[in-house]
N, C-alpha and C positions, 0 to 999 in steps of 0.2 A: 319891326319886331314880328317874330315867328310866333304863329297860333299854333297850340297844343292841346290835344284832345285826349282826355285819359281813357284807356282801353282797360275798362274794368273787368273783363273776363281774363286779362292777363296781368292782373294787379292784385295785390292783398296787403291788409293791416292786420298784424299779430302781434301776441304778448306772451310773456311767460313769467310767473312768480312763484316763488318758493312755497311749498305747501307742507306743514309738520315739519318742517326743518330738515327733511331727508329727500324730497323730490321737487318735481316742478309741474306746476299745473299751465297747461297752455290754452290758448285761445285765440279768436279773432273776431274783427268787426266785419259784418258782412254789408253793412250799408255805408258808403263813405264817398266823398267827392274830392278831386284835387284839381285846383287851378295853377297851372304853371304859365308864366310869363317870362320872357327873356330872349336871350340869344346864344344858340349851343356854340357859338365860336368864342363865347366869354362867358363861362358858365358861372363866374361870381357876379354876373349880372342877373341871373335867375333870380326871381321871386317866387315863392309857393305858398299856397293858402291851402289847408286841407280841412273838412269839415266832416266829422265822424257822427253818425248817428249812434248815440250811447245805448240805445235800446236794442241796436243789433249785434250786441255781445253775444257770442257763442262759443261756449267751451265744451260742447259735446254732453253737457249735463243740465237738462231743464231746471231742476231744483237749485243748482248752483246760479245759473243765468238769472232766475228770478230773483234770488239774494242779491246779485251783484246790480240787478236794476233798482233796487229798493232803496230806501233812505240811508241804510248802512254802509251804501257804497255810492253808486253813480246817481242816486234820487233822479232817475228819468223823468219822472212826472215833472219835476221843477226845472231841471237842467237836461234838456233834450240832447243838446250837441257837445262835442269836444272839438275846440279849434285849435288849429296850429299855423302860426303866422310866422314866415320868415323875417329875419331882422338882417341878416347877413350871410354870405357863404364865401368861404376863403379856402383856396388852393392848399392843399397839404402835399400831395403829389401828382404824377399825371392823372391818375383816375380817382384819387380820394381828396375828398372835401370835407370842410366843418361847416356845419350848418348850426348858426344860433338862431333860435326862433322863441317866440312866445307861445307859451301852451296855456290853454284855458280848460279846466275841468272843474264843473261843479262849481262854477262861478269865481274861481279862483286861478290867478294867473301868474305864472313863473316864467322866467328864462331858462331854456334849455339847452345843451349842446349835442348835436347827432352828429355821426360820421355818415357821408355819403359816397357812396361808389359810382361813380360815372361808368354805364356799360355800354356806352357809344350809340352808333345808329346802325341802321340795317335797312334793306328793302324787303318788304312782305313779298314772299313768292306767289301769295293768293290775289292780292290786287295791286302790287306793284307801289303801293304806300311807303312812306319812309316811316319807322319807328324809331324811337330813342327810350332808352330804359336807365332806372336808378335803383339800388338797394341803400336803404337808410336804415341805421341802427342807433339805439341809444339806451339810455338807462334813465328812469324818473324814481322819485321817492314819493309812493301814493300818499303817504301820511301829509306831504306838504300841499296837497289838494284837497284835504279834507276826508278822505278815505281812509279812515283811523279804525274802523271796525276789527275787532282780532279777538281771539281766545287763546288764554294759555294753555298750554299743554301740561299734562301730568308729569312728563319726564323732562320738562323745562324748556324753553322757548315759546314760539306762539305757532298759531295755525296757518296765518297768512305773512309772508316775508313783506317788510316794507318797499323793498326794491323790485320794481318791474321792467323787464327788459322789452323793448319795444323794436319792431322790426317793419318795414314796409318795402315791398317790391314794386315799382310802380313803372306803367309801360305807358309811353305816350305816342299818338299818331302825330306825326309833324306836317303841317299844312303851310 
C-alpha cells in the first residue's frame, strides 16, 4: 500500500453560499488534515478521511466568522471538527470519479456524493519527490446538518442560501 502525505501548502478546502439571494459569499477552512490510503493504479481502492477544524473558518470578515463559529451555525465550542469519511469511489470516466462519503457537521452525519477529478502524478523539480493531486467538488444542504439560522429579506427570500458548494484541491507527496 502506498503512503501519502498531504502537502498543506498546495492544498485547500473552500466553500461558497448564496448571500441575499443575489451574490455568493466565499470562504475557506485554514486548518484541516486529510489521510489518503490505497493504490494509485486502482483509484477505486482509495480511502479518504478528512478532519476540518471548524473554528478555522475564514470568510475575510471577522464579524461574520465569529457568527459562523457561534451556536447559530457551527457551534465550535461543542463541535470542534467536521469529518468526511469515504464509503466508496467509483470511476465515471478516465479522470473523473464519484466519491460517496459520510459527512459529519455539528454532530449530524449524512451521506453525500462528490465529484473527484484525478490530476495524475508528477515529479517535483525541487526535491525529486512524486506528487499526486485531486480536485473534489460537491454541494450539501446546510440545514440538514442543523445549520438553520437565517433572516428573511424585506424584498423576499432569505439572507443565507441553504445550498453550500464545497471544493477541495488536494496535493499529496507519494512515498
